[in-house]
N, C-alpha and C positions, 0 to 999 in steps of 0.2 A: 763359441759354444753352440750356436744355432746349427752350424754345419754338422757337428757331431750328432745332434738330435735327429736331423734329417736322415743321416746315414743309418743311425740306429733304427729309426722308423721304417726305412726301406728294407733293412735286414729282417726285421720282425715280419713285415708284410710278405716278403719272399718266402720265409719259413712257413707261414700260415698257408700260402698258396701251394707250396710243395707238399705239405701234409694233406691238404684237401685233394690234391691230384693223386697222391698215393692211395687214399681211401677210395676214390672213384675207380682207379685202375684195378684194385683188388676185388671189385664186385663182379668181375667177369666169370662166367661159368666155365670158360675155356682155360682159365688160369694163365692168361697171357702175361708175359714178362718182356720188358724191352731190353734190347741189346744196343740201343742207340740209333738203330736204323729201321728196325722192324720188330713186330711182336711175334712171339712164338708160344707154344703151349702143347698140351696133349689132350686127346679126346678119346673116350671109351667108344668102341665100335661094336655094333651089333652084327657079328659075322662068325660063323662056325670055322671059317678058314683062318681067322686071326688067332693064332695060338698064344697062350699065356706066356710062353717062353720068348716070343717075339716082343712082347710088351705093348704099350699103348701106341696108337697112331700119333705121330707128331704133326702139328698144324702150325703154319706160320704164314704171315703176310709176305708177299713179294716185296722186295725193296721199293719203297715209295719213290715216285718220280714227280717232277714238277708239272702240274697241269694248270688249267685256268682258275681253279679254286685253291691252289696251294699244293703242297706235297701230299700224295696219297698213293697207296698200293693199288694195282689194277686187278690183283687176284689173290686168292688164298690157296696155299699149297699144302698137300698132305704127303707124308712119307712114313717109313717104317711099317708099311703094309706087307704082311706075310706073302711070300712067293706063292703059297697055295691058293691065294686069291686071284691069281692070273686067270683071265678069261671071264671073270665075274663082273657084275655091274656094281659100281660104287655110286651111291646116292648121297648128296650133301644138301642140307637145308640150313638156313640162317634165320635168326630172329633178333629183334630189338628187345630191350627190357620189358616193354609194354605190349609187344606184338605177338603174333603167332608165327610158327615156322613157315618159311617159304622155300620150296625146293628149287635148287639150281638144276640145270640140264644134266641128267645122269651120264656117266661115261663107263666104257668097258676097260678094265685093266688089261692092257695089251702086253704081248711078249716083246722082249724079255723083261720080266717084271721081277725086281728084287726089293729088299727093304730100303735101298738107297734111291729107288725110282721116285721122282717127284710127280704127283698127280695134281694138276692145277685146275682151278675153277675160277672163271671170271667173276669178279664181284658185281652185284647188280647195279645197273646204271641209275644214277640219281639218288643213291643211298649213301650217306656219309658212313664210311667204314667205322668211324668212332662210335656210331650208334649201335653197331652189331654187338650183342651181348653174348651170343653163343652160336655154335655150330653143332649139328647132329649129323652123324655119319652112319650109313649102313651099307653092307656089301652082301649082295645076293646073286643067285643065278646058278 
């Protein structure tokens, strides 16, 4: 009988942890969802070249790799950026839940640029990607 109680207690404990994990994951402003290997989502972009018909810019973390502190992605990638944005500057900033935005190094959207083109930004060194709550993107130039 004791073996059954232990199993039941473990099952209840895992269920509570799962619900707690889901509630934390849904707090992201980027609306990240997991596909088992990386997180993806969409972000609104401040840019006149990003047409409504193209839709929202897609954001995802690069597939995590094993490092000295465990599995983590090395960059965040953006796609579904309108071809009319080619030649313009894309600016990305990140923030934690309690912090302010910090800009990553801007990039120029080079040719040939299509909505399938991935634009990658290295994640900041020394920052746990799990603490990043949102990204802001603008395209200008």
